[in-house]
FILUMGU-949378 format. One record per residue (C-alpha): y, x, z. Coordinates in steps of 0.2 Angstrom, whole numbers, plus 2048, in hexadecimal, padded with zeros to 3 digits. Example, Ala and Ser with C-alpha at 12.3 -4.5 7.8 and 13.67 -1.06 7.14 Angstrom:
BEGIN
7EA83E827
7FB844824
// end
This chain:
BEGIN
8A5DD0D61
89ADCDD6F
8A1DCED80
891DCCD8B
890DDAD98
880DE4D97
879DEFDA5
875E01DA1
863DFEDA5
857DF0DA1
84FDF0DB1
83FDE8DAE
83BDF3D9F
841E03DA5
835E01DB5
826DFFDA8
82CE0ED9F
82DE18DAE
81BE15DB2
817E22DA5
822E30DB0
819E41DB4
811E3DDC5
7FEE3CDC5
7F5E34DD5
7F6E41DE1
808E46DDE
80DE33DE0
803E31DF0
80DE41DF5
81EE39DF5
817E2CE01
810E39E0D
821E43E0C
82BE33E11
81FE31E21
821E45E25
833E42E24
832E32E30
82BE3EE3C
819E35E3C
80BE3EE44
7FDE34E3D
7FDE2EE2B
7EEE24E27
7E9E1FE14
7DDE12E10
7D7E0EDFF
7CDDFFDF8
7BFE02DEB
7B4DF9DDF
7A2DFDDDA
7A4E00DC7
790E05DC6
786E13DD0
790E1EDDA
7A0E19DCE
7AFE11DD6
7BFE09DD0
7CDE0CDDD
7D7DFDDDD
7E3DFEDED
7EBE0ADF8
7F4E09E09
7FEE16E12
802E13E24
80BE1EE30
813E1EE42
823E26E3C
834E1FE42
835E0FE36
842E09E2D
84EDFBE31
852DEDE26
860DF5E1D
857E04E19
845DFAE14
850DEFE08
856DFFDFE
846E0AE00
83EE04DF0
84EE06DE6
84EE15DDB
85BE21DE0
85DE1DDF1
858E28E00
85FE2AE12
85CE3DE0E
864E3EDFC
866E4EDF6
862E55E06
85AE68E06
854E66E18
843E5EE17
838E59E08
840E4BDFF
851E4CDF5
853E41DE7
84FE30DED
842E2ADDE
833E31DE3
82AE24DEE
82DE15DE1
82CE20DD2
81CE28DD7
816E16DDC
81AE0CDCC
811E1BDC1
801E15DCB
802E02DCE
80CDF3DCA
810DECDDB
816DF6DEA
819DEDDFC
820DF6E0A
81FDF1E1D
82ADFBE2A
82FDF9E3D
83AE04E44
838E08E58
83DDF9E61
83FDEEE52
834DE2E48
828DE3E39
832DDFE28
82BDDCE17
831DE0E05
829DE5DF4
82CDE9DE2
822DE0DD6
823DE7DC3
81ADD8DBC
827DCCDC3
837DD6DBB
82EDDCDAB
837DD0DA1
847DCFDAB
858DD7DA7
85ADDADB9
84DDDCDC8
851DD8DDB
849DE0DE8
846DD1DF6
84FDD2E05
842DD8E13
83BDC9E1E
833DCBE2F
81FDC9E2E
810DD0E35
805DDFE2D
7F8DDAE23
7E8DDBE30
7DEDE6E24
7EADF4E26
7EFDF2E37
7E7E01E3D
7F1E0BE32
800E0CE3B
806E0EE4C
813E03E58
821E07E4B
821E0FE39
81EE0CE29
80FE04E1E
810E05E0A
803DFCDFF
800E00DEC
7F9DF1DE6
7F1DEFDD2
7ECE00DD4
7EAE04DC1
7ECE15DBD
7E5E20DCA
7DEE30DC3
7D7E3ADD2
7C7E37DDD
7C8E36DEF
7C1E48DF1
7CFE4FDE6
7DCE46DEF
7D4E4DDFF
7D5E5FDF8
7E7E5CDF2
7EEE55E03
7E6E62E0D
7EDE70E01
7FEE67DFF
801E65E11
7F8E72E1A
808E78E23
80AE67E2B
7F7E62E2E
7EEE73E32
7EDE77E44
7F3E8AE40
802E91E37
806EA3E2F
817EA7E36
81FEB8E34
80DEBFE2E
805EB8E3E
7F9EAAE40
802E9EE4E
7FEE8DE54
805E7EE4B
80EE76E59
815E67E4E
804E63E46
801E53E3C
7F1E49E39
7EFE40E27
7DFE35E25
7D9E30E15
7CCE23E13
7C7E24E26
7C4E37E24
7D0E45E2C
7D6E4FE1E
7D6E61E22
7E1E6EE1C
7DDE79E0E
7E5E8AE0F
7E4E93DFD
7E7EA3E07
7D8EA0E13
7E3EA7E21
7E2E99E2C
7D1E91E32
7CDE7FE2C
7BDE76E26
7BCE81E17
7BBE91E1E
7B7E97E2F
7BBEA9E2B
7CEEAFE28
7D3EB9E19
7DEEC9E1E
7F0EC6E1C
7FBED4E12
80CED6E19
819ECAE14
825ECDE07
835EC6E08
843EC3DF9
855EBEDFC
85BEB3DEE
86DEADDEB
86FE9ADEE
874E92DDD
884E89DDD
879E79DD7
86FE79DE8
87CE7EDF4
87FE72E02
891E6DE07
890E77E16
889E87E0D
892E8ADFE
88DE9CDFC
87FEA8E01
86DEABE01
85CEA4E06
84BEADE08
83CEACDFE
82CEB0E08
81CEB7DFF
80CEB6E08
7FDEBFE01
7ECEBFE09
7DAEC7E04
7C9EBDE07
7BBEC5E11
7B3ED2E09
7A2EC8E0C
7A9EBAE01
7ABEC7DF3
79CED0DF4
78FEC2DF7
784EBCDE8
78AEADDDC
794EB7DCF
7A5EBEDCD
7ADEADDCD
7A7EA9DDE
799E9DDDA
78FEA0DEA
78BE90DF3
796E95E02
7A4E99DF6
7A4E8ADED
7A6E80DFE
7B4E8BE01
7BBE86DEF
7BCE98DE9
7B6E95DD8
7C7E88DD6
7D2E97DE0
7DEE99DD1
7F0E9EDD2
7FFE9DDDE
804E91DEA
817E8DDEB
81EE85DFA
82EE7BDFB
833E79E0E
821E7BE12
81BE6EE07
810E74DF7
819E70DE6
80FE7BDDB
7FEE83DDA
7F7E8BDCB
7FDE9ADBF
80FE9DDBE
814E9ADAD
819EA9DA3
814EB4DB2
80EEC6DAB
800ECCDB4
7F9ED9DA6
7F1EE8DA9
7E5EF4DA1
7D5EEBDA6
7D8ED9DA8
7E7ED7D9B
7F2EC7D9F
7F0EB8DAA
7E3EB5DB9
7D2EBBDB8
7C2EB9DC3
7C8EC7DD0
7D8EBDDD4
7CDEAFDDC
7CAEB8DEC
7DBEBBDF0
7E8EAEDF5
7FCEAEDF3
809EA1DF8
81BEA1DF4
826E97E01
839E93DFE
846E89E06
84CE79DFC
85DE83DFA
854E8DDEB
84FE7EDE1
859E84DD2
850E94DD2
83DE8BDD3
843E7EDC6
83DE6FDD3
83FE5EDCB
843E4EDD4
82FE4ADD4
82CE5ADDC
81DE5CDCF
81BE6FDCC
828E7EDCF
82BE89DC1
836E9ADC6
843E9DDBB
841EADDB0
84DEB7DBB
843EB3DCB
833EB4DC3
837EC8DBF
83CEC8DD0
82CEC2DD5
821ECCDC9
829EDBDD1
826ED7DE2
814ED0DE0
80AEDADD3
808EE9DDD
7FEEDFDE9
7F4ED6DDB
7EFEE5DD3
7EAEEDDE4
7DFEDEDE9
7D7EDEDD7
7D3EEFDDA
7CBEEEDEA
7C0EDFDE4
7BBEE7DD4
7B5EF6DDF
7AAEEBDEA
7A2EE4DDA
7A1EF6DD3
798EFDDE2
78CEEDDE3
788EEFDD1
785F02DD3
77AEFEDE1
770EF2DD9
76FEFCDCA
767F0ADD4
75AEFDDDA
755EF7DCA
758F07DBE
766EFEDB5
75BEEEDB1
769EE2DB5
779EECDB6
787EE7DAC
782ED5DA8
78AECADB6
79BEC7DAB
790EBED9C
785EB6DAA
794EAFDB3
79BEA9DA2
78BEA1D9E
78BE98DAE
79AE90DAD
79AE89D9C
787E85D9B
782E7BDAA
771E7DDB1
769E6CDB4
75DE70DC2
759E7EDCC
74BE88DC7
73CE87DD3
734E98DDA
724E95DCF
72FE94DBF
737EA3DC4
728EADDC6
721EA6DB6
731EACDAB
72FEBDDB3
71DEBFDB1
71FEBAD9E
72CEC6D9B
722ED3DA2
72CED9DB1
722EE3DBF
72FEEDDC8
734EE4DD9
746EE8DDB
749EE1DCA
73FED1DCD
747ECEDDE
759ED1DD5
754EC5DC8
74EEB8DD1
75DEB8DDB
768EB6DCB
75DEA9DC3
75DE9DDD2
76FE97DCC
772E9DDBA
76BE95DAA
76AEA6DA1
767EB8DA8
766EC8DA1
759ED8DA3
758EE8D9B
748EEDD98
741EFED95
72FEF6D92
730EEED81
72AEF8D74
737F00D67
72FEF5D5A
72FEE5D61
73EED9D61
74DEDED66
74FED0D73
743EC4D7C
747EB3D83
73CEACD90
741E9BD95
739E8EDA2
742E7EDA0
753E82DAB
753E95DA9
754EA3D9C
750EB4D9E
756EBFD90
74EED0D8F
757EDDD86
74CEE9D7C
754EFBD83
748F04D76
74FEFAD68
75AF06D5C
769EF8D5E
76AEF8D71
767F0DD71
777F0DD65
780F00D6F
77EF08D7F
782F19D78
792F12D71
798F0AD81
794F18D8B
7A0F23D80
7ACF16D81
7ACF15D95
7AEF28D97
7BFF26D8D
7D0F24D98
7D2F12D95
7C0F0DD8E
7B8F07D9E
7BFEF5D9D
7BDEF4D8B
7A9EFBD8D
7A7EECD99
7AEEDFD8C
7A5EE4D7E
794EE4D88
79AED2D8E
79CECCD7E
78DED3D76
782ECBD84
78BEBCD82
787EBBD6E
775EBDD75
775EB1D82
77DEA2D78
770EA6D6B
764EA2D7A
76DE92D7D
76DE8CD6C
75AE8FD6B
757E86D7A
75FE75D73
751E72D68
744E66D6B
733E6DD69
72CE5DD65
737E5AD55
734E61D44
741E6AD3A
741E70D28
746E83D29
757E7FD22
75AE72D30
754E7ED3D
760E8BD37
76FE81D36
76DE78D45
769E89D4F
77AE8FD45
784E81D4B
77EE82D5D
781E93D5E
792E93D57
796E85D65
78FE8FD74
798E9FD6E
7A8E98D6C
7ABE90D7D
7A3E9FD86
7AEEACD7C
7BEEA2D80
7B8EA6D93
7B8EB8D8F
7C8EB7D87
7D1EAFD95
7CBEBDDA1
// end
């Protein structure tokens, strides 16, 4: 019988295995930024090394994080890369808690982590963790910190005291620098923004920090659009704050607070009316709204101790109503919501040891639904009214020629990208070939076709014996004219009108019209994929047309199903 002692962990292989933890690049970077904020750093600077691959593509090979925080003495520095060590272990007062974040996050991204640190009045010391050195060993040792100097190339990242963390052999990055910028700006907006929302009011941030990424200052990005940032110079309208009291679970109760409750703050904001009424489609695709990231504004932001831990659609959250069905829909891009809680409620939000995500438990989710849904439904109603009023206005100007087509056009725009913007001359040619002469209709169509690959028009000028649709194309843009004199469309719109007059029929009427238009729009997309210079047999043409049509229809119907 063997008497050899076996440790519970084979360090080298365990660390290699842990490289496949749930961190992604931005969440791993967040763990380093968290430590800098906890160390009272006022300036956090991130430098990224890049190697050009080809064209405009780069490979990110190394990243360094420097700050001017309080720094670490030799003892703490020696332990800072040890999984499970934290000078604030299990604390609910700050951002960190479990003592695994920085190291675990780093090894999911790189194979060598170097740390330099200097406390006020002390010296710079250095230690590291290298996975390649300890991969095959039964145990791994973190070297005792030694006195050293900061690498010259990163000297500008730190202050007179502070910490420098370097990820070397960075081999698993999965985000671009632009994506890092947006994520950092949104996640740490309460720390780097010049303003804060407090008790329903906008106040100055008296403890503002600065984060710099690749030489540029990161702007706060507020998904409520309540504070002014580089992304928005106008403010959203804040609703009255909603406060919920939740009992602290015994698992989360700190020793000094064994019983009691903690507050959950819910803030809503509705974007300015002009953002919702200008062109660009119901999904916010106007040039101005793209700069504001409105097309990507989907879901709810959840913040723990002021730091965002989740952004997106809350799992199993019920937003069903008669019109929209379930889930987030296009109107929801034009309002924002943030839920803030203290770390004493980690249990109820299912916050894990790497602070990636937050998932309210079913009991809390029901409480949130009851508190939040009335505001969400009122916002949807207000946003739909603006769109409805705009459509009525356009309908009056164009005699109904362009009414009710926006949802299908938006879906086609989302799934079928237009390579180039059509010229004024090309737009004139399309409209002339389609036989459209009314000035208001021409004006509306030009506006739509300037940034959409497929646009519909309801035409009363085509003979009832003519084709039921006519597709006019000029390279990048197609105009699909519906022959409103054809028996098919006369019957279809008669049925839709009858359905709309019923109590619950309005939403169904709109969806049916959109699905019918998508059927026609995807046919036009399938037809446009043919090369006019190639020859096809009749069977080849029909097979290819059907295949292309099926492909485009599947993508676009899925869009409608979600909404």
